[in-house]
VOBA-1610 file (N, C-alpha, C; in pm, whole numbers, padded with zeros to 5 digits, always signed):
BEGIN
Unk+00077-00124-00007Unk-00027-00001+00040Unk+00088+00123+00029Unk+00057+00202-00110Unk+00154+00345-00100Unk+00050+00479-00051Unk+00158+00551+00022Unk+00094+00695+00086Unk+00119+00818+00009Unk+00084+00890-00003Unk+00107+01029-00050Unk+00175+01069+00077Unk+00311+01130+00080Unk+00359+01200+00169Unk+00309+01327+00220Unk+00238+01379+00152Unk+00187+01533+00190Unk+00083+01486+00269Unk-00002+01377+00214Unk-00138+01354+00297Unk-00075+01333+00465Unk+00026+01202+00462Unk+00059+01157+00555Unk+00128+01246+00652Unk+00159+01363+00605Unk+00292+01451+00672Unk+00215+01588+00723Unk+00116+01619+00668Unk+00025+01747+00651Unk-00009+01803+00803Unk-00031+01719+00894Unk-00053+01770+01044Unk+00092+01825+01095Unk+00204+01776+01055Unk+00351+01781+01092Unk+00376+01947+01041Unk+00324+01992+00959Unk+00352+02129+00888Unk+00308+02243+00999Unk+00198+02204+01010Unk+00134+02328+01143Unk+00203+02302+01242Unk+00279+02228+01253Unk+00378+02209+01417Unk+00492+02249+01392Unk+00581+02273+01271Unk+00682+02319+01255Unk+00737+02431+01297Unk+00855+02443+01413Unk+00843+02590+01441Unk+00853+02718+01334Unk+00761+02813+01383Unk+00786+02921+01272Unk+00933+02980+01219Unk+00964+03030+01097Unk+01046+03078+01095Unk+01074+03207+01146Unk+01214+03249+01173Unk+01219+03384+01209Unk+01329+03476+01108Unk+01300+03616+01145Unk+01380+03649+01045Unk+01521+03636+01038Unk+01565+03611+01169Unk+01710+03593+01217Unk+01746+03504+01229Unk+01684+03358+01256Unk+01717+03231+01264Unk+01724+03177+01155Unk+01840+03123+01067Unk+01843+03015+00960Unk+01827+02897+01001Unk+01762+02795+00917Unk+01731+02651+00946Unk+01680+02607+00840Unk+01714+02449+00821Unk+01691+02390+00723Unk+01589+02295+00739Unk+01493+02256+00698Unk+01449+02110+00723Unk+01407+02010+00608Unk+01464+01894+00668Unk+01448+01789+00561Unk+01334+01650+00589Unk+01278+01644+00518Unk+01164+01569+00541Unk+01119+01454+00463Unk+01076+01330+00515Unk+01053+01246+00462Unk+00954+01131+00524Unk+00877+01059+00454Unk+00798+00958+00528Unk+00861+00853+00570Unk+00815+00790+00697Unk+00888+00692+00744Unk+00828+00562+00675Unk+00906+00481+00647Unk+00868+00331+00616Unk+00779+00274+00713Unk+00677+00233+00688Unk+00607+00172+00826Unk+00530+00013+00781Unk+00486-00023+00857Unk+00459-00171+00838Unk+00301-00162+00889Unk+00197-00165+00789Unk+00051-00154+00820Unk+00031-00279+00895Unk-00020-00315+01015Unk-00043-00387+01077Unk-00223-00381+01158Unk-00277-00492+01097Unk-00445-00476+01172Unk-00419-00400+01270Unk-00531-00302+01314Unk-00531-00270+01453Unk-00559-00354+01599Unk-00595-00443+01568Unk-00585-00514+01692Unk-00455-00563+01741Unk-00355-00561+01656Unk-00204-00589+01705Unk-00160-00456+01788Unk-00214-00377+01783Unk-00187-00261+01887Unk-00055-00185+01831Unk+00008-00201+01674Unk+00096-00158+01637Unk+00047-00004+01558Unk-00063-00002+01505Unk-00099+00082+01418Unk-00049+00246+01481Unk+00009+00332+01420Unk+00047+00433+01464Unk-00099+00526+01512Unk-00066+00595+01619Unk-00163+00662+01699Unk-00185+00790+01637Unk-00081+00861+01553Unk-00130+00971+01465Unk-00028+00970+01344Unk-00058+01066+01284Unk+00004+01037+01121Unk+00125+01125+01164Unk+00146+01165+01238Unk+00273+01237+01235Unk+00401+01113+01299Unk+00346+01017+01337Unk+00475+00895+01335Unk+00505+00839+01225Unk+00421+00878+01077Unk+00486+00820+00987Unk+00578+00953+00905Unk+00600+01025+00945Unk+00674+01147+00900Unk+00810+01152+00993Unk+00888+01214+00892Unk+01033+01241+00985Unk+01096+01365+00950Unk+01162+01440+01003Unk+01164+01574+01007Unk+01303+01586+01061Unk+01435+01630+00971Unk+01533+01622+01046Unk+01561+01785+01027Unk+01647+01869+01113Unk+01659+01982+01115Unk+01792+02015+01112Unk+01877+02132+01068Unk+01969+02168+01033Unk+02037+02296+01064Unk+02116+02339+01136Unk+02143+02501+01178Unk+02244+02543+01099Unk+02332+02423+01054Unk+02485+02484+01013Unk+02457+02382+00852Unk+02546+02487+00762Unk+02559+02420+00630Unk+02616+02260+00645Unk+02711+02237+00756Unk+02780+02111+00773Unk+02668+02006+00814Unk+02577+02064+00884Unk+02484+01954+00954Unk+02371+01907+00824Unk+02348+02013+00746Unk+02268+02002+00581Unk+02310+01922+00537Unk+02464+01950+00483Unk+02546+01884+00396Unk+02529+01723+00454Unk+02555+01673+00561Unk+02555+01575+00596Unk+02434+01496+00575Unk+02311+01540+00642Unk+02152+01511+00623Unk+02152+01449+00493Unk+02183+01562+00395Unk+02130+01498+00261Unk+02219+01417+00182Unk+02348+01408+00235Unk+02428+01303+00184Unk+02411+01177+00217Unk+02362+01147+00329Unk+02389+01047+00419Unk+02209+00976+00416Unk+02147+01070+00370Unk+01982+01020+00399Unk+01850+01056+00261Unk+01758+01016+00245Unk+01695+00998+00147Unk+01588+01084+00224Unk+01515+01210+00137Unk+01407+01275+00181Unk+01322+01295+00054Unk+01210+01347+00090Unk+01081+01339-00029Unk+01115+01528-00008Unk+01161+01603+00063Unk+01157+01751+00006Unk+01250+01811+00141Unk+01343+01910+00115Unk+01415+01990+00155Unk+01331+02120+00170Unk+01346+02183+00255Unk+01287+02352+00297Unk+01455+02436+00340Unk+01478+02490+00205Unk+01633+02566+00237Unk+01601+02695+00304Unk+01686+02753+00371Unk+01689+02898+00386Unk+01840+02949+00277Unk+01797+03035+00243Unk+01912+03112+00124Unk+02029+03166+00193Unk+01996+03240+00341Unk+02060+03324+00377Unk+02150+03252+00492Unk+02257+03303+00542Unk+02352+03241+00646Unk+02389+03118+00658Unk+02352+03011+00609Unk+02365+02894+00595Unk+02391+02833+00427Unk+02435+02876+00370Unk+02468+02847+00227Unk+02351+02764+00162Unk+02267+02838+00163Unk+02152+02761+00121Unk+02153+02696-00057Unk+02237+02805-00151Unk+02234+02758-00259Unk+02347+02622-00254Unk+02425+02656-00171Unk+02512+02513-00167Unk+02427+02382-00167Unk+02351+02392-00062Unk+02269+02278+00009Unk+02152+02258-00134Unk+02138+02354-00218Unk+02041+02323-00297Unk+02108+02258-00400Unk+02212+02277-00444Unk+02325+02203-00557Unk+02309+02072-00518Unk+02307+02032-00358Unk+02337+01896-00306Unk+02180+01854-00321Unk+02079+01889-00313Unk+01968+01833-00320Unk+01925+01813-00464Unk+01942+01881-00534Unk+01928+01878-00675Unk+02014+01743-00719Unk+02125+01705-00684Unk+02201+01592-00722Unk+02161+01484-00669Unk+02102+01505-00549Unk+02013+01404-00496Unk+01911+01350-00500Unk+01854+01435-00601Unk+01729+01422-00627Unk+01598+01437-00558Unk+01654+01586-00465Unk+01550+01581-00362Unk+01482+01757-00395Unk+01351+01738-00434Unk+01296+01864-00422Unk+01313+02002-00322Unk+01338+02116-00346Unk+01392+02170-00250Unk+01297+02354-00267Unk+01238+02378-00141Unk+01156+02476-00157Unk+01270+02582-00084Unk+01278+02691-00132Unk+01394+02774-00110Unk+01286+02905+00002Unk+01331+02946+00112Unk+01272+03066+00193Unk+01374+03161+00251Unk+01311+03228+00240Unk+01437+03386+00265Unk+01365+03462+00353Unk+01408+03555+00415Unk+01361+03683+00455Unk+01460+03816+00412Unk+01561+03829+00452Unk+01691+03904+00420Unk+01754+03878+00287Unk+01731+03783+00219Unk+01750+03735+00100Unk+01665+03756-00018Unk+01544+03817-00011Unk+01401+03820-00080Unk+01476+03919-00176Unk+01497+03895-00307Unk+01495+03988-00393Unk+01502+03916-00557Unk+01495+04018-00648Unk+01492+03943-00793Unk+01598+03814-00806Unk+01704+03917-00779Unk+01819+03847-00812Unk+01823+03681-00761Unk+01788+03671-00617Unk+01810+03536-00569Unk+01653+03443-00579Unk+01575+03541-00670Unk+01445+03425-00714Unk+01513+03394-00803Unk+01515+03476-00908Unk+01579+03422-01070Unk+01691+03275-01025Unk+01801+03312-00920Unk+01890+03203-00924Unk+01839+03069-00853Unk+01748+03105-00780Unk+01681+02981-00691Unk+01583+02895-00813Unk+01538+02972-00945Unk+01509+02864-01015Unk+01599+02859-01136Unk+01676+02970-01154Unk+01777+02870-01258Unk+01846+02740-01220Unk+01888+02756-01075Unk+01975+02665-00996Unk+01864+02498-00963Unk+01760+02530-00988Unk+01666+02407-00997Unk+01569+02380-00872Unk+01559+02492-00783Unk+01478+02494-00682Unk+01319+02454-00728Unk+01241+02442-00653Unk+01103+02400-00703Unk+00998+02507-00670Unk+01067+02603-00579Unk+00979+02714-00540Unk+01062+02794-00434Unk+01023+02923-00419Unk+01093+03041-00376Unk+00960+03127-00290Unk+00972+03087-00156Unk+00874+03175-00032Unk+00941+03263+00039Unk+00877+03381+00043Unk+00934+03462+00158Unk+00898+03402+00316Unk+00959+03437+00413Unk+00969+03354+00542Unk+00811+03420+00578Unk+00761+03525+00542Unk+00656+03623+00629Unk+00550+03507+00566Unk+00560+03428+00441Unk+00456+03322+00425Unk+00450+03207+00474Unk+00520+03185+00579Unk+00585+03049+00675Unk+00410+03006+00706Unk+00318+03094+00709Unk+00201+02991+00767Unk+00122+02948+00680Unk+00193+02924+00527Unk+00121+02847+00406Unk+00216+02740+00349Unk+00290+02710+00431Unk+00411+02631+00427Unk+00393+02487+00383Unk+00247+02458+00422Unk+00189+02308+00415Unk+00135+02318+00263Unk+00086+02439+00207Unk+00035+02459+00096Unk+00156+02462-00033Unk+00269+02515+00007Unk+00374+02537-00079Unk+00472+02393-00108Unk+00440+02339+00015Unk+00526+02196-00028Unk+00434+02102-00087Unk+00278+02114-00073Unk+00202+02016-00137Unk+00178+02045-00281Unk+00232+02201-00314Unk+00251+02222-00459Unk+00372+02139-00550Unk+00479+02186-00454Unk+00585+02076-00488Unk+00554+01922-00510Unk+00511+01868-00429Unk+00483+01733-00430Unk+00408+01692-00529Unk+00321+01782-00560Unk+00230+01750-00642Unk+00242+01792-00794Unk+00348+01887-00804Unk+00381+01895-00934Unk+00472+01735-00974Unk+00561+01727-00873Unk+00645+01616-00886Unk+00590+01510-00937Unk+00477+01462-00851Unk+00410+01314-00913Unk+00329+01355-01039Unk+00286+01460-01077Unk+00250+01461-01191Unk+00292+01514-01292Unk+00434+01519-01289Unk+00551+01560-01380Unk+00505+01721-01414Unk+00480+01816-01365Unk+00437+01935-01382Unk+00560+02021-01332Unk+00554+02153-01371Unk+00627+02222-01304Unk+00581+02296-01182Unk+00649+02300-01089Unk+00589+02318-00944Unk+00604+02486-00962Unk+00648+02551-01047Unk+00631+02720-01084Unk+00531+02735-01121Unk+00418+02676-01170Unk+00290+02706-01231Unk+00204+02735-01092Unk+00209+02658-00986Unk+00152+02713-00859Unk+00169+02840-00796Unk+00320+02784-00767Unk+00401+02945-00737Unk+00361+03053-00791Unk+00352+03066-00949Unk+00302+03201-01003Unk+00148+03219-00956Unk+00057+03121-00956Unk-00082+03143-00876Unk-00053+03178-00776Unk+00003+03131-00703Unk-00007+03167-00539Unk+00062+03300-00494Unk+00180+03321-00566Unk+00261+03430-00487Unk+00326+03547-00574Unk+00287+03551-00728Unk+00307+03662-00809Unk+00279+03803-00776Unk+00143+03781-00716Unk+00103+03954-00678Unk+00172+03981-00559Unk+00253+03880-00446Unk+00300+03901-00340Unk+00456+03982-00370Unk+00511+03900-00509Unk+00653+03967-00544Unk+00639+04095-00635Unk+00491+04134-00699Unk+00447+04254-00782Unk+00473+04336-00664Unk+00398+04334-00539Unk+00394+04441-00426Unk+00526+04456-00363Unk+00605+04339-00358Unk+00737+04343-00298Unk+00847+04400-00362Unk+00837+04408-00540Unk+00933+04451-00596Unk+00875+04562-00702Unk+00763+04621-00629Unk+00732+04763-00689Unk+00657+04738-00829Unk+00605+04624-00847Unk+00519+04641-00965Unk+00539+04496-01036Unk+00489+04493-01176Unk+00512+04390-01242Unk+00650+04382-01329Unk+00730+04464-01339Unk+00870+04519-01414Unk+00958+04380-01370Unk+00959+04332-01246Unk+01075+04213-01256Unk+01027+04093-01322Unk+00887+04069-01358Unk+00854+03965-01474Unk+00860+04033-01630Unk+00833+04163-01608Unk+00821+04210-01781Unk+00998+04163-01809Unk+01112+04201-01723Unk+01242+04211-01781Unk+01281+04080-01791Unk+01201+03993-01754Unk+01274+03855-01754Unk+01135+03767-01825Unk+01054+03819-01875Unk+00912+03749-01914Unk+00964+03628-02000Unk+01049+03597-02068Unk+01091+03483-02148Unk+01111+03362-02046Unk+01213+03435-01973Unk+01257+03352-01824Unk+01124+03268-01755Unk+01057+03354-01698Unk+00955+03308-01641Unk+00807+03249-01729Unk+00811+03269-01817Unk+00724+03169-01931Unk+00787+03039-01939Unk+00898+03020-01965Unk+00947+02924-02011Unk+00959+02855-01863Unk+00962+02864-01759Unk+00969+02815-01600Unk+00827+02771-01602Unk+00749+02841-01612Unk+00613+02849-01544Unk+00532+02701-01659Unk+00607+02690-01793Unk+00547+02556-01883Unk+00629+02486-01857Unk+00760+02500-01824Unk+00846+02370-01813Unk+00812+02283-01716Unk+00844+02138-01780Unk+00809+02018-01688Unk+00953+01968-01653Unk+00960+01998-01518Unk+01071+01920-01411Unk+01096+01803-01422
//
């Protein structure tokens, strides 16, 4: 029997500590392989959280070790302070979709760089309350062999328009973003 990781882990996302603008932290999430036994055996998990594992890393070295030594379904990486782009490179090499989060590094340049270097999503920390939705977008796109940037565009383009002072950031890079939104990753 197979399980959709997002469905299994959804309760977990609401319990993740909220990102702060000053703390850099990475999350690495995977569904735990479990053996489903009949409920009478007493081994059935009492909550769905038992089926998910979240590893956290406060440093680049910790994140690198985790990514290289374990298998994850998704990585949530902070850009600033702990070499998030270097961890993105490792995640891509290991075929782990990565969602990039940032506060201080929120810029047109980092947004484009994240997309160019293979990130599946780029979200501001102030939208952390929507992390479950963003993770679902990435995992659903991966499952359906579609670009996660489609949902990103639907959900966050207006945020970035406000943040970057209008639509110029998209217009300057129109061909790039149109290709990203249409691309199958």
